[in-house]
N, C-alpha and C positions, 0 to 999 in steps of 0.2 A: 504494500499499500504505499502510496506517495502523497505528499501534501496533507499531513495531519490536520484536521479541522477541530472537532470537539469529541468528547465523550461524555456519556451519561449512564447512570445505572439506577435500577429501581426493583424492588421486590415484587414478584408475582405471587400472591398467596394461593391462587388456584393451582399454579404449576409447582409451587414451593421451590422456586428457583429465583435467581437474580438475572436480570436481563441487562447486559452491558452492550450499550450501543456506541459505535465509533464512526464518525464521519470523516471524510477527506475533502479537500478543496474542489474536487471534481464532481461532488454531489453523490458519492457512494456512501451507503450506510451498511455497516457490518454489524450484525446482531449475534451476540454470543450469550448463551444461557450457562450460568454458573450454578452448579449444584451445591447442596450443603457439604458433601463430602469434598468436592474440589475446593470450595472456599476454606474449609478446614485445613486442608493441605497447603493451600495458598498463603493463608495467614499465619502459618507456623513454620513448617519445615522449609518451604520454598522462600518465604520471607527472610528466615534466618540464613539460609544458604546463599542468598544473594545480597546480604547486607553490605558487603564490601562494594558492590556495584550501585548502591543507593547513596554513597557518599561522594560528594563532588571534589574533595581534596585529592590530588593526584597521587599522593603517597599512600592512601588508604588501602588499596589493593595489596601493594608490596608489604606494608606494615602487618596486615592481618595474615598474609602468607607466611611471614618470617617469624612472627610471635607465636603463632599456633593458638592464640587465644581469640576466640570469636565473640566473647562476651562484650568486650569494649567496642568492638566493630558493630555489634547489634545495637548497643546504646547510642552510638554515634550515628547510626543510620536512622534511628527513631528521632533523634534531635534534628537531623537533616529533614526528615519528613515533616516534622512540626514547623520548621523554618520555611519550607517550601509551601506548606498549607497557608501560612500567614500572608503569603504574597499572591495567592491564587484568587481568582473570581469564581466563586461557587454560586453566584446569584443570577447569572445570565440564563436566558431561555434557551433550551436546546433546539437547534434547527435540524429537523429530520432530513435524511438524504432522500434522493429521488430514485436511485438505482440500488439494488440489493444483490451484490455479487455472491453472497452466500445463501441467497433466498430470503423471502420476506419473513418466513418463520425463524430464520437463523439456524445455528447449529448448537448442539450440546456439547460443551468443552469437556474433553477427557484428559487433556494434557496441556500444561503450560511449560515453556521452556525459555530460558534466557541464554543467548550467545553473546558473551561480553565483546564489545567493539565489533559486533557482527555486521554493522552497517557502515560505520566510519569510526574514527577515533573519537571516543567519549559518547558514541551513540550505540546502544546495545540492541540486538534483535530480539524482541519478545514475541514468541509465538503462542498462538492459541490453536489447538487442533481437536477435531472430534475423534471418534474411535476409528475412523477410516483414514485419518491423516489429513482431512480437508480442513482448511483454516485460514488464518491470516498471520502475517508477521509484520510487526510494527517496529520501526526505528524509534527507540525511546532514549531520551536524555535522562540524566539523574532526576530532574525535575518532574518530567512526565511519569517516570517509573514510580516515584514516591507519590505522586498524585493519584495514580491508579490504585495503589494500595489504600490511600486515604478514602477514596470514593467507595471502594468495595467495603472497607471497614465501616463506613457510615451507614451503608445499606444493610450490612450484616447486623448492625445494632437495632435495626427496625424489625428483624425477624425474631422468631423464638428459638433460634438454633443454639444459643448459649456457647457461641464460639469465642475464643479469646481475641480481643481487638485492642489496639493501642491508639485508636483514633482520638485526637486531641479535642475534637469539637463535634457535636452532632447537630447538624442543621438539616432542614427539610430538603434543600436543594443539593443534588450530587452531581452537578454539571461542572465540567471543566472545559475551557477552551484556551 
């Protein structure tokens, strides 16, 4: 996907899933369904394992690799997420796309993967795939990566899933542009 536009997330009680919608500047909208199981993994193991890539300081990855201690890296990543959130606009209205490359119904995400510097230096490749490998890969900066976690955490807090979240602020709007 090129030309990131906005993303939005909301809980669908009937489906008992979170719908993550991502648009680009070409008018495409990608709809991704996140299950309780996936969100549990995303907000625990995946978030911890990718903590070094959620810190904007260039020495963060080297430091965490050499010290072997992930605890400080996780805490620094959480502080970075809070700092990013303080600068984001979560109040804008989401502008839906016109085309749906993954279908109007979207796809149920089975796997989330991060390829560090997979798109360019400082831009990681974040992939969402269904059980058949169909999906989308986004080029994400540290700011966007942290914002995605924040948006998912805010929506998870509206569910009755009792998943661990560290979101700093719960607001009604989950939009980021």
